[in-house]
C-alpha positions, 0 to 999 in steps of 0.5 A: 453551465456546469456538467453533472457527474454521474458518480456510478460510472466514475472510476477511482482514477478518473478524478485526474481527468475531470476539469475542475471548471466543468463542475461544481466544487460542492458536487464533488463527492467527499469520497475523492477528497478524503479516501486513500485507497492504500488505507483500505489495504493497510485495514484489510486484515482487520476487515476480513481477518488475518487469515483471510487477509493472507489470501485475499486483497482489495484490487480497485474501486470501479463503478459501484464495485469493490474488487477483490483478488483472491488466491484461489477460486474457492476463496472467491466463492466463500467470500461471495457468501460473506459479501454483505458482511464484508461491505458492512466492515468496509463501511464501519472503517470507511463510512464515505465509501457507502454510496460508492460501493454497491457489490463486491466482485472477485478475481482469482490471481494465484500469481499476486500472492506468490509474488507478494510472499517472495517480496515479503521474504526478501524485505525480511532478509534485507539487512537495514542500513544504518542512518548516519545520525544513529548512535551505532553508525557514529560509534563504528565511524569513529572506530573506523577513522581510528583504524585508518588514521594512518591512511594519507589518501582522503578518498581511500580513507573514506572508501575504507571507513565505508567498507568498515561500517558496511561490514559490521 
């Protein structure tokens, strides 16, 4: 006999703990088969707008709620008035969430957005590395090989070429 699954009590991460022999395959909700939470995070600016997306972010789906973290409690309060509109936009982007999400819950976590801003600045400041197959890399490597052609030690020569390419 198969066990009946109560999807309202099921958390997003619980799918890994379900033994597939205990349930019917067609009983598995399509939500768990097709939904990727990262897609919701990526589309969040389209759902709530760019300005609100800068101070809010979807956190998790638990039981029948979509949890959203906010930078300040005033955003939580303001968004609670727009919860139905936000749900409509979420359902427009992800129709398979309609039977899963019944309400929105808000949590204030100011540190999250501060850390997010720091990481974004670090990523923006980071210099992208050249791919060995890129034309620029190949040109720099040829130039370095010409410069260090007289170096006989192959290990030293490779190190100098590498340093030359990284310095450009």
